C-alpha positions as CSV (number, residue, x, y, z in Angstrom):
1,X,130.9,125.3,48.3
2,X,127.3,124.3,48.7
3,X,127.4,125.4,52.3
4,X,126.6,128.9,51.1
5,X,123.1,127.6,50.3
6,X,121.3,127.4,53.7
7,X,118.3,125.4,54.9
8,X,116.4,126.3,58.0
9,X,116.5,123.1,60.0
10,X,115.9,121.9,63.5
11,X,113.0,124.3,63.9
12,X,115.4,127.0,65.2
13,X,113.6,130.3,65.9
14,X,115.9,132.4,63.7
15,X,114.8,135.1,61.5
16,X,115.1,134.2,57.8
17,X,115.7,137.8,56.9
18,X,118.7,137.9,59.2
19,X,120.2,134.7,57.7
20,X,119.6,135.9,54.2
21,X,121.7,139.0,55.0
22,X,124.7,136.9,56.0
23,X,127.8,137.0,53.7
24,X,127.9,134.4,50.9
25,X,124.3,133.2,51.6
26,X,122.6,132.7,48.2
27,X,119.3,131.4,49.4
28,X,117.4,130.3,52.5
29,X,114.7,127.6,52.4
30,X,112.8,125.6,55.0
31,X,114.1,122.1,55.5
32,X,111.9,119.3,54.2
33,X,112.1,115.5,54.3
34,X,112.7,113.3,51.3
35,X,111.1,109.8,50.9
36,X,112.9,106.6,50.1
37,X,111.7,105.0,46.8
38,X,112.4,101.0,47.4
39,X,120.4,88.1,40.8
40,X,118.8,88.0,37.5
41,X,118.9,91.6,36.5
42,X,122.5,91.9,35.2
43,X,122.3,88.8,33.1
44,X,119.0,90.1,31.7
45,X,120.8,93.3,30.8
46,X,123.5,91.4,28.9
47,X,126.3,92.1,31.4
48,X,127.8,88.7,31.8
49,X,130.7,88.9,34.3
50,X,132.1,85.6,33.0
51,X,133.1,87.0,29.6
52,X,136.5,88.6,29.7
53,X,135.9,90.2,26.3
54,X,132.5,91.4,27.1
55,X,131.5,94.9,28.3
56,X,132.4,94.3,31.9
57,X,135.8,92.8,31.0
58,X,136.6,95.7,28.7
59,X,135.7,98.1,31.5
60,X,137.7,96.2,34.0
61,X,134.5,95.7,36.0
62,X,134.4,99.4,36.9
63,X,137.8,99.1,38.6
64,X,138.5,102.1,40.8
65,X,135.4,104.1,39.8
66,X,134.0,105.6,43.0
67,X,130.2,105.3,43.5
68,X,128.7,107.5,46.2
69,X,125.3,106.5,47.6
70,X,123.0,108.7,49.7
71,X,120.7,106.4,51.6
72,X,120.0,104.7,54.9
73,X,123.5,103.5,55.6
74,X,125.4,100.3,54.9
75,X,126.2,96.9,56.4
76,X,130.0,96.7,56.1
77,X,130.4,93.0,56.9
78,X,128.2,91.9,54.0
79,X,130.0,89.7,51.5
80,X,129.1,92.3,48.9
81,X,131.6,94.7,50.5
82,X,134.6,92.6,51.4
83,X,137.9,94.0,50.1
84,X,139.8,90.8,49.1
85,X,142.0,91.5,46.1
86,X,141.6,95.3,46.3
87,X,144.5,97.7,46.4
88,X,144.5,101.1,48.1
89,X,141.7,103.6,47.3
90,X,142.3,105.8,44.2
91,X,144.7,108.6,45.0
92,X,142.0,111.3,44.4
93,X,140.0,110.0,47.3
94,X,139.8,112.4,50.2
95,X,136.9,111.0,52.1
96,X,136.7,109.7,55.7
97,X,135.2,106.8,57.7
98,X,133.0,108.5,60.2
99,X,132.6,106.2,63.2
100,X,129.7,105.8,65.6
101,X,127.9,103.0,67.5
102,X,128.3,99.6,65.7
103,X,130.5,101.2,63.1
104,X,134.3,101.4,63.8
105,X,137.0,102.8,61.7
106,X,137.9,99.3,60.6
107,X,134.3,99.0,59.2
108,X,135.6,100.7,56.1
109,X,138.1,98.9,53.9
110,X,139.5,99.0,50.4
111,X,136.1,98.3,48.9
112,X,133.9,100.5,51.2
113,X,136.3,103.4,51.2
114,X,134.2,106.0,53.0
115,X,131.2,106.5,55.2
116,X,129.5,109.5,56.7
117,X,126.2,110.2,58.5
118,X,124.1,113.3,58.8
119,X,121.4,114.0,61.5
120,X,119.4,117.0,62.6
121,X,116.6,117.6,65.1
122,X,113.9,117.1,62.5
123,X,115.1,113.5,62.1
124,X,115.9,112.8,65.7
125,X,112.4,113.6,66.8
126,X,110.7,111.1,64.4
127,X,113.2,108.3,63.6
128,X,112.8,104.7,64.8
129,X,114.1,103.9,68.3
130,X,116.1,101.1,66.6
131,X,118.1,103.5,64.6
132,X,121.9,103.8,65.2
133,X,123.7,107.2,65.1
134,X,126.4,105.9,62.7
135,X,126.7,104.8,59.0
136,X,125.3,101.4,60.0
137,X,122.1,100.5,58.1
138,X,119.1,99.5,60.2
139,X,116.4,100.0,57.5
140,X,118.1,97.8,54.8
141,X,117.4,100.1,51.9
142,X,120.9,101.5,51.6
143,X,122.7,98.2,51.8
144,X,120.4,96.9,49.0
145,X,121.0,99.9,46.7
146,X,124.7,100.2,47.1
147,X,125.3,96.5,46.6
148,X,123.2,96.7,43.4
149,X,125.3,99.5,42.1
150,X,128.8,98.4,43.0
151,X,128.7,95.2,45.2
152,X,131.1,92.4,44.8
153,X,130.4,89.2,42.9
154,X,128.8,86.8,45.4
155,X,128.0,83.2,44.4
156,X,125.2,80.9,45.6
157,X,123.0,83.7,47.0
158,X,119.3,83.2,47.4
159,X,116.4,83.7,49.8
160,X,115.0,80.4,51.1
161,X,116.0,78.7,47.9
162,X,114.3,81.3,45.6
163,X,116.2,83.2,42.9
164,X,119.3,81.2,43.5
165,X,122.4,82.4,41.7
166,X,125.2,85.0,41.6
167,X,124.4,88.5,42.9
168,X,126.7,91.4,42.0
169,X,126.7,95.1,41.4
170,X,126.7,96.6,37.9
171,X,130.3,97.6,38.5
172,X,131.6,94.9,40.8
173,X,135.1,96.3,41.1
174,X,134.1,99.8,41.8
175,X,134.8,101.4,45.2
176,X,131.7,102.5,47.2
177,X,131.1,105.3,49.7
178,X,128.0,105.6,51.9
179,X,126.5,109.0,52.9
180,X,123.8,108.2,55.4
181,X,121.2,110.9,55.0
182,X,118.1,108.7,55.5
183,X,116.8,107.2,58.7
184,X,114.3,104.5,59.5
185,X,110.9,106.2,60.0
186,X,112.5,109.6,59.9
187,X,113.0,110.0,56.2
188,X,115.8,111.9,54.5
189,X,116.5,115.5,55.5
190,X,117.1,117.9,52.7
191,X,119.6,119.8,54.8
192,X,121.6,116.6,55.4
193,X,121.4,115.7,51.8
194,X,122.8,119.1,50.7
195,X,125.7,118.7,53.1
196,X,126.3,115.1,51.8
197,X,126.4,116.4,48.2
198,X,129.0,119.0,49.2
199,X,131.1,116.3,51.0
200,X,130.8,113.9,48.1
201,X,132.2,116.5,45.7
202,X,135.1,117.2,48.0
203,X,135.7,113.4,48.7
204,X,136.2,112.7,45.0
205,X,133.2,110.5,44.0
206,X,132.6,109.8,40.2
207,X,128.9,109.0,40.4
208,X,126.2,109.7,42.9
209,X,123.2,107.4,43.3
210,X,120.1,108.7,45.2
211,X,117.1,106.3,45.5
212,X,114.9,108.9,47.1
213,X,112.7,111.8,46.2
214,X,110.2,114.5,47.1
215,X,107.7,116.7,45.3
216,X,110.2,119.5,45.2
217,X,113.3,119.6,43.1
218,X,116.7,119.2,44.8
219,X,118.9,122.2,44.8
220,X,122.6,121.9,44.6
221,X,122.6,119.0,42.2
222,X,123.5,121.2,39.2
223,X,126.6,122.3,41.1
224,X,127.6,118.6,41.5
225,X,127.0,117.9,37.8
226,X,129.1,120.9,37.0
227,X,132.0,119.2,38.8
228,X,131.7,116.3,36.3
229,X,129.8,114.0,38.6
230,X,126.8,112.1,37.2
231,X,123.8,112.2,39.5
232,X,121.3,109.4,39.2
233,X,117.9,109.5,40.9
234,X,114.9,107.3,41.1
235,X,111.7,108.5,39.4
236,X,109.3,107.7,42.3
237,X,106.7,105.0,43.1
238,X,103.4,106.8,42.6
239,X,102.5,105.3,39.2
240,X,100.7,104.6,37.0
241,X,99.2,108.0,37.6
242,X,100.4,110.7,35.2
243,X,102.5,113.7,36.4
244,X,103.9,111.9,39.5
245,X,107.5,111.7,38.3
246,X,110.0,113.2,40.7
247,X,113.6,114.4,40.4
248,X,112.9,115.8,37.0
249,X,115.7,118.4,36.7
250,X,117.2,118.1,33.2
251,X,120.8,117.6,34.4
252,X,119.7,114.5,36.4
253,X,119.5,111.0,35.1
254,X,116.0,109.9,36.3
255,X,115.2,106.2,36.3
256,X,111.9,104.3,36.0
257,X,111.4,100.7,37.1
258,X,110.7,97.7,34.9
259,X,110.1,94.0,35.4
260,X,112.6,91.5,34.0
261,X,112.1,88.0,32.6
262,X,112.1,86.1,35.9
263,X,108.9,85.1,37.4
264,X,107.7,83.2,40.5
265,X,104.6,81.2,39.5
266,X,102.3,79.3,41.8
267,X,99.5,77.1,40.4
268,X,96.0,77.4,41.9
269,X,94.0,74.2,41.3
270,X,90.3,73.9,41.8
271,X,88.4,70.8,42.8
272,X,87.4,70.2,39.2
273,X,91.1,70.4,38.2
274,X,90.8,73.8,36.5
275,X,94.1,75.6,37.0
276,X,95.1,79.2,37.2
277,X,98.6,80.7,37.5
278,X,99.5,83.6,39.9
279,X,102.8,84.9,41.1
280,X,103.7,84.8,44.8
281,X,106.1,83.4,47.3
282,X,104.7,80.2,48.8
283,X,107.0,78.0,50.9
284,X,106.6,74.5,52.2
285,X,106.2,75.7,55.8
286,X,103.2,77.8,54.7
287,X,101.1,75.2,52.9
288,X,100.6,71.4,52.7
289,X,99.6,71.8,49.0
290,X,96.4,69.9,49.9
291,X,92.8,70.8,48.8
292,X,90.8,72.9,51.2
293,X,87.3,74.4,51.1
294,X,86.8,77.9,49.8
295,X,85.1,80.6,51.8
296,X,84.1,83.7,49.7
297,X,84.1,87.3,51.0
298,X,82.8,89.9,48.5
299,X,82.6,93.7,48.2
300,X,82.4,95.5,51.5
301,X,82.9,92.2,53.4
302,X,86.3,91.7,51.8
303,X,88.1,93.0,55.0
304,X,89.7,91.8,58.1
305,X,86.7,92.7,60.3
306,X,84.4,90.2,58.4
307,X,86.7,87.2,58.7
308,X,86.0,85.0,61.7
309,X,86.4,81.4,63.0
310,X,84.4,79.8,60.2
311,X,87.5,80.2,57.9
312,X,89.4,77.5,60.0
313,X,91.0,75.0,57.6
314,X,89.6,76.9,54.6
315,X,91.1,79.2,51.9
316,X,89.7,82.7,51.8
317,X,88.6,84.0,48.4
318,X,88.4,87.7,48.8
319,X,86.7,89.7,46.0
320,X,87.2,93.4,46.7
321,X,85.2,96.4,45.4
322,X,85.8,97.6,41.8
323,X,87.4,100.9,42.8
324,X,90.2,102.0,45.2
325,X,91.2,101.5,47.8
326,X,92.0,97.8,47.3
327,X,91.5,95.5,50.3
328,X,94.1,95.6,53.0
329,X,96.0,92.4,52.2
330,X,98.2,92.5,55.3
331,X,95.3,92.7,57.8
332,X,93.3,90.1,55.9
333,X,96.2,87.6,55.9
334,X,96.9,88.3,59.6
335,X,93.3,87.6,60.7
336,X,92.9,84.6,58.4
337,X,96.1,83.0,59.8
338,X,95.0,83.8,63.4
339,X,91.6,82.1,62.8
340,X,93.2,79.0,61.4
341,X,92.7,79.7,57.7
342,X,94.7,77.7,55.1
343,X,95.4,80.6,52.7
344,X,94.1,83.7,50.9
345,X,93.4,84.2,47.2
346,X,92.7,87.8,46.2
347,X,91.9,88.9,42.7
348,X,92.8,92.5,41.8
349,X,94.7,94.6,39.4
350,X,98.5,94.3,39.1
351,X,100.6,96.6,41.2
352,X,104.0,94.8,40.7
353,X,104.6,95.2,44.5
354,X,103.7,91.8,45.9
355,X,107.0,90.0,45.2
356,X,109.1,91.3,48.0
357,X,110.0,89.8,51.4
358,X,106.5,90.2,52.8
359,X,104.8,87.0,51.5
360,X,107.8,85.0,52.7
361,X,107.1,86.0,56.3
362,X,103.4,85.1,56.3
363,X,102.1,82.1,58.2
364,X,99.9,81.0,55.3
365,X,100.2,81.4,51.5
366,X,98.9,84.4,49.6
367,X,98.1,84.2,45.9
368,X,97.0,87.3,44.1
369,X,95.3,86.9,40.7
370,X,95.2,89.9,38.4
371,X,91.9,91.1,36.9
372,X,93.3,89.8,33.5
373,X,93.3,86.2,34.8
374,X,90.9,83.7,33.2
375,X,87.3,84.6,34.1
376,X,86.5,81.0,34.8
377,X,87.9,81.4,38.3
378,X,85.5,84.1,39.2
379,X,82.5,82.2,37.8
380,X,83.4,78.9,39.6
381,X,80.5,77.4,41.6
382,X,82.4,78.3,44.7
383,X,80.6,81.6,44.7
384,X,77.2,80.0,44.8
385,X,77.6,76.7,46.8
386,X,78.4,78.1,50.2
387,X,82.1,77.4,50.0
388,X,81.9,73.7,49.2
389,X,84.4,73.9,46.3
390,X,88.0,72.9,46.9
391,X,91.2,74.6,46.0
392,X,94.9,74.1,46.6
393,X,97.9,76.4,46.1
394,X,101.2,75.0,44.9
395,X,104.7,75.9,46.0
396,X,106.5,78.7,44.2
397,X,108.8,77.9,41.3
398,X,111.5,80.2,39.9
399,X,111.4,80.5,36.1
400,X,113.5,82.6,33.7
401,X,112.8,83.7,30.1
402,X,109.2,82.5,29.9
403,X,107.5,85.9,30.2
404,X,107.5,89.0,28.0
405,X,110.0,91.5,29.4
406,X,110.8,94.2,30.1
407,X,107.6,95.9,31.1
408,X,107.3,99.2,32.9
409,X,106.2,98.4,36.5
410,X,102.7,99.6,37.5
411,X,104.1,101.6,40.5
412,X,106.7,103.4,38.5
413,X,106.0,107.2,38.5
414,X,105.0,108.7,35.2
415,X,105.5,111.9,33.4
416,X,105.0,114.6,32.2
417,X,106.9,116.6,34.8
418,X,104.7,119.2,36.4
419,X,107.8,121.3,37.1
420,X,109.6,121.0,33.7
421,X,106.9,120.2,31.1
422,X,109.4,121.0,28.4
423,X,111.5,118.0,29.4
424,X,110.6,114.3,29.0
425,X,110.9,112.5,32.3
426,X,111.8,109.8,33.4
427,X,114.9,109.4,31.2
428,X,115.3,105.6,31.2
429,X,113.9,102.4,32.7
430,X,115.9,99.7,34.4
431,X,115.1,96.5,36.4
432,X,113.3,97.4,39.6
433,X,111.0,94.5,40.6
434,X,112.0,91.6,42.8
435,X,115.6,92.6,42.9
436,X,117.8,90.3,45.1
437,X,120.6,92.2,46.8
438,X,122.4,92.6,50.1
439,X,120.5,93.1,53.4
440,X,121.6,94.0,57.0
441,X,120.7,90.6,58.2
442,X,118.9,87.4,57.3
443,X,115.4,88.8,57.3
444,X,113.8,85.3,57.6
445,X,115.0,82.4,59.7
446,X,117.2,80.1,57.6
447,X,117.8,82.8,55.0
448,X,121.0,84.4,53.7
449,X,121.8,88.1,54.1
450,X,120.2,88.9,50.8
451,X,116.6,89.9,50.2
452,X,114.0,91.0,47.6
453,X,112.9,94.6,47.2
454,X,110.9,96.4,44.5
455,X,110.8,100.0,43.5
456,X,112.4,102.7,41.4
457,X,114.9,102.7,44.3
458,X,116.1,99.4,42.9
459,X,116.2,100.6,39.3
460,X,118.2,103.7,40.1
461,X,121.4,101.8,41.3
462,X,121.2,99.6,38.2
463,X,121.8,102.7,36.1
464,X,124.4,104.0,38.5
465,X,126.4,100.8,38.1
466,X,126.1,101.1,34.3
467,X,127.3,104.7,34.4
468,X,130.3,103.5,36.4
469,X,131.1,100.9,33.7
470,X,130.8,103.5,30.9
471,X,132.8,106.0,32.9
472,X,135.6,103.4,33.2
473,X,135.6,102.9,29.4
474,X,135.2,106.6,28.6
475,X,136.7,108.7,31.4
476,X,136.6,111.8,29.3
477,X,132.8,111.8,28.9
478,X,130.7,114.4,30.7
479,X,127.6,113.5,32.7
480,X,125.5,114.7,29.8
481,X,127.5,112.5,27.4
482,X,127.0,109.5,29.6
483,X,123.3,110.2,29.9
484,X,123.0,110.6,26.2
485,X,124.8,107.3,25.5
486,X,122.3,105.5,27.8
487,X,119.2,107.2,26.4
488,X,120.0,107.1,22.6
489,X,120.7,103.4,22.7
490,X,117.7,102.3,24.8
491,X,115.4,99.5,23.8
492,X,111.8,100.0,22.9
493,X,111.1,96.3,22.1
494,X,110.9,93.4,24.5
495,X,112.4,89.9,24.4
496,X,109.7,88.7,22.0
497,X,110.2,91.6,19.5
498,X,107.0,93.4,20.6
499,X,106.8,97.0,21.7
500,X,107.5,97.3,25.5
501,X,104.3,97.4,27.5
502,X,103.5,99.4,30.6
503,X,101.7,97.7,33.5
504,X,98.8,99.4,35.2
505,X,95.1,98.8,35.7
506,X,95.0,98.4,32.0
507,X,98.2,97.3,30.3
508,X,99.2,99.5,27.4
509,X,102.1,100.2,25.0
510,X,104.7,102.2,26.9
511,X,105.4,105.8,25.9
512,X,108.1,108.3,26.8
513,X,106.3,109.4,30.0
514,X,106.4,105.8,31.2
515,X,110.1,104.9,30.4
516,X,111.7,108.0,28.8
517,X,113.9,106.8,25.9
518,X,113.2,103.1,26.7
519,X,114.9,100.3,28.6
520,X,118.6,100.6,29.3
521,X,120.9,98.7,27.0
522,X,124.4,98.9,28.4
523,X,126.3,97.0,25.7
524,X,125.0,99.4,23.0
525,X,125.5,102.4,25.3
526,X,129.3,101.7,25.4
527,X,129.4,102.6,21.7
528,X,126.6,105.1,20.9
529,X,128.0,106.6,17.8
530,X,126.8,110.1,18.5
531,X,126.2,112.0,21.8
532,X,124.2,115.0,22.8
533,X,126.6,116.9,25.1
534,X,125.8,119.7,27.5
535,X,128.1,121.8,29.7
536,X,127.1,123.3,33.0
537,X,127.3,126.8,31.5
538,X,124.7,125.6,28.9
539,X,122.2,124.9,31.7
540,X,122.7,128.3,33.2
541,X,121.7,129.9,29.9
542,X,118.3,128.2,30.2
543,X,117.6,128.4,33.9
544,X,117.5,131.2,36.4
545,X,120.4,129.8,38.5
546,X,123.6,131.4,39.8
547,X,126.7,129.2,39.7
548,X,124.7,126.1,39.9
549,X,122.7,127.2,43.0
550,X,119.2,128.5,43.2
551,X,118.7,132.2,42.7
552,X,115.9,132.8,45.2
553,X,114.4,129.5,46.1
554,X,115.1,127.3,43.1
555,X,116.3,126.8,39.5
556,X,112.9,126.0,38.0
557,X,112.4,129.4,36.4
558,X,113.1,129.0,32.7
559,X,114.8,131.8,30.7
560,X,114.7,130.2,27.3
561,X,112.7,127.6,25.5
562,X,113.8,124.1,26.7
563,X,113.2,122.9,23.2
564,X,116.7,124.2,22.4
565,X,118.5,122.7,25.4
566,X,120.7,120.0,23.9
567,X,118.9,117.1,25.6
568,X,118.6,113.6,24.0
569,X,114.9,114.1,23.9
570,X,112.4,116.8,22.7
571,X,109.2,117.8,24.5
572,X,106.9,120.5,23.2
573,X,104.0,120.9,25.6
574,X,102.2,123.7,23.7
575,X,102.4,123.4,20.0
576,X,99.9,125.7,18.4
577,X,101.0,125.9,14.7
578,X,104.8,125.8,14.2
579,X,107.9,125.4,16.4
580,X,111.5,124.5,15.9
581,X,114.1,122.8,18.1
582,X,117.8,122.8,17.7
583,X,120.3,120.1,18.6
584,X,124.0,119.4,18.4
585,X,125.6,116.0,18.2
586,X,129.3,115.0,18.6
587,X,130.7,112.0,16.8
588,X,132.3,109.5,19.2
589,X,132.3,106.6,16.8
590,X,134.3,106.0,13.6
591,X,136.0,109.2,12.4
592,X,134.6,109.2,9.0
593,X,130.8,108.6,9.2
594,X,127.6,109.6,7.6
595,X,124.3,109.5,9.4
596,X,120.8,109.8,7.9
597,X,117.7,111.0,9.8
598,X,114.7,108.6,10.3
599,X,111.6,110.2,11.7
600,X,108.5,108.8,13.4
601,X,105.9,111.6,13.3
602,X,103.6,112.2,16.3
603,X,100.0,111.9,15.1
604,X,98.8,115.2,13.6
605,X,102.3,116.7,13.4
606,X,104.6,117.0,10.5
607,X,108.4,116.8,11.3
608,X,111.3,117.9,9.2
609,X,115.0,117.8,9.9
610,X,117.5,120.1,8.4
611,X,120.0,118.9,7.4
612,X,118.7,115.4,7.1
613,X,122.2,113.9,6.5
614,X,125.2,114.5,8.8
615,X,128.7,113.9,7.5
616,X,131.5,113.6,10.0
617,X,135.3,113.7,9.5
618,X,138.5,114.2,11.5
619,X,138.0,118.0,11.1
620,X,134.3,118.0,11.6
621,X,133.3,116.1,14.8
622,X,130.4,118.3,15.9
623,X,127.3,119.2,13.8
624,X,124.1,120.9,14.6
625,X,120.6,120.4,13.1
626,X,117.1,121.8,13.4
627,X,113.9,119.9,13.8
628,X,110.7,121.6,12.7
629,X,107.2,120.7,14.0
630,X,104.1,121.8,12.2
631,X,100.5,121.0,13.0
632,X,98.9,119.2,10.1
633,X,95.6,118.2,11.6
634,X,94.1,118.9,15.0
635,X,93.3,115.8,17.1
636,X,91.5,116.2,20.4
637,X,93.5,118.9,22.0
638,X,95.1,118.4,25.4
639,X,96.6,114.9,24.7
640,X,100.3,114.2,24.0
641,X,101.4,112.5,20.8
642,X,104.7,110.7,20.7
643,X,107.3,110.1,18.0
644,X,111.1,109.8,17.6
645,X,114.1,110.9,15.7
646,X,116.9,108.5,14.9
647,X,120.2,109.0,13.2
648,X,121.5,105.8,11.4
649,X,125.0,105.3,9.9
650,X,124.0,102.3,7.9
651,X,125.8,100.0,10.4
652,X,125.2,99.3,14.0
653,X,124.5,102.8,15.2
654,X,120.9,103.9,15.7
655,X,121.0,107.1,17.7
656,X,117.4,107.6,18.8
657,X,115.7,110.2,20.9
658,X,112.0,110.3,22.0
659,X,109.7,113.1,21.1
660,X,106.5,114.2,22.9
661,X,104.2,116.9,21.5
662,X,101.0,118.3,22.8
663,X,98.8,120.3,20.4
664,X,97.0,123.3,21.8
665,X,94.3,125.0,19.9
666,X,93.0,127.4,22.6
667,X,93.6,127.5,26.3
668,X,90.0,126.7,27.1
669,X,90.2,122.9,27.5
670,X,90.8,120.7,30.5
671,X,91.0,116.9,30.7
672,X,89.7,117.1,34.3
673,X,85.9,117.2,34.7
C-alpha cells in the first residue's frame, strides 16, 4: 500500500528521524502543493459517435471502463453525468461515495460511481472561503476535465450561442470517479494526492487522469502503473520556454496542448475600409458594431493608470513594449469600460490563452491582434492624427475547418525534461485550446452549464478518454502498450498536409520537445501493428526505486542508460562519438508480417538499425533490434537535432518513434550568456 510512503503535512512539529524509524516507512518527504494546469475536439480527432462501425462503436463507447480523475471535484447534476441507460457499476468496483455539504449519497449514480475528497491543514489555511468540504466542485476545473474524458453525449450545448453542437467525453459510456484533491485557491496537496492514488488502486479504476503538476516528480505513480492502471498527466502551461515540461516520469503518459480547426474570428474595420481579422469573443451586448474614434496608448503608457475619461466613446488602441511583461489586459479593459470606452484593440504575440470565458464577461469588446497581423494596421494614420481615425469591431463568428491545425499551443510546456534528459517529454499532443465542457453552473447570465477552458489540463483528459476506448478494445494491453500505440501512430502533419507548427513568439515547425511523438490519432492507435511494451519490473531495473516507491526521496536516480529502456522514443542528451540503443517490439497486428526500417537522421548523426527487417510469425511475435548513432560532423554543440525511426509493413502500419540527439564535443559550452 502507498500508505507506507509518508509525507509531512499539516506543519506538525514531529521529528522526521522518528517517523523514518517507524515500521514499513519507506521514505519521508515534506508535503508540497501541486498546481492545476487548465465540442469540436472529438470530431476533429475523427471519433464520430454517430458511426456504429467506427472506433467508438467498436469499443462500445468505452462501456464500463472506469476513469478516475484527481481534480477539484465534480458537479453531479450536470447532464454530462446522468445515468440514464446505465446498469450497475462493474463488479470489480469497490469505491465509495463520500458525502459532505452539498453532496449527498444520492449524488453518485450509475455513471458517477464514486467520489472522495482529501483535505489537510496546509489546504485549509489557504483555500477559498467559497470552498465546500465535499466532492462538490466550486472551482470548475474538475467538472470540465472529467466530462471531457468520460462525460455523456449532450446535444445542443453552447455558450451564448458560440461553439454550438454536441459535447461528449472521449469514452461517453465509461464510468467516472472523482477524487477531490485540489481546492480553489488552495492548490493540490501532494499528501492528499498520494492517498487518492492509493484509494483509486483499491477502488478498481482502469485509468487515472491528473490535470495538475509541480516542479517535482510525483512519487507513487509507478506503483499505480505496476497495477496495470494507465496514468495520464498534463505537461504544464509554462511554454513556449524550453525545459518547463512537468510530470516527466517515463511510466507516465504526458500530454501537450494543441489548437484544433475551430476559430472565432472578429473583423476589425478601419474608417478607410481596411480590414483585419483577430480572434475573440464579442457579443451583441458588448458592441453596437458602429465606428468609433481611436485613441492610441503606446509603450509605457499602455497601462490602466494612463487611461482616463478622454476615452469615452472611443476604442483604445494599446501598443505595449517589445519585451515582457505584456500589458495587463484585464486592468486595461476594466478601466476603459469604467471610463466609457467602446472597446480595446491590443497587438501582441500569440499566447493561445485569450479564448476562454473571460472575454465573454467583459462590458466592452477586446480584440487582440498578433504581431504577425498585417503591418498596415500599425501604420494607419490613427497613430499620427490624434485619434481621429475610425474603427469598428464585428461580432464573433464560429468557423470550422478554415485554419491550419493542429498547432502546438504557445503556452504548452516544452522539453527537454530537466529531471529525465534521457527521455523525450511530453509524449503526445491533444486538443487543449477553447475546449467546451461541463461547468458547475452557467458562468454567464443566459448561458448553459458548459464553458470554455484552455490549457494542458484540457488536453490531458482527451488522451485519458482515448486510453479508455483503446482499453475497451484491448483489455489485455499494459499501460506501456497503450502509451506505445498512441505515440507510434501520432500525426506529424496538419490538415493541409504541412508539418505541424508550434505557436510561440515566433511560429516554428514543431519538434519532439513540443509535442512528443506528434498529435494523437485515435483511429490509427486502435491498430498500431507493433507495440513497445514495458513491465513494472523493467522500470525498476533502470531506476533506483523499491517496489515502485522512492528509495530515499525519489525515483529519479538512474542506474542504467535510459537509451535502453523500451520506450517508444529515443533521447541521447550527450552523444560524443558513438552510442547504441536497444528496443523490443511485439506484433499485435497480422500474425505473419514483415516490417522494414525507415530512418530520418538527425543532422550530423548517422543512424543504423540492425536488423533492418523484422519478420513475424505465429511462433515469433517479439523481436529486438539495435539502433546505432554515430557523429558524422559536428554542428554547433549544445543544440538538439531530431529524427525518427519508423517500421513499415508495406500496408497501413507505420510504427514511428521520435528521436532527439544532442552532440557534445567538450563540456565547456553553455547556451546561456
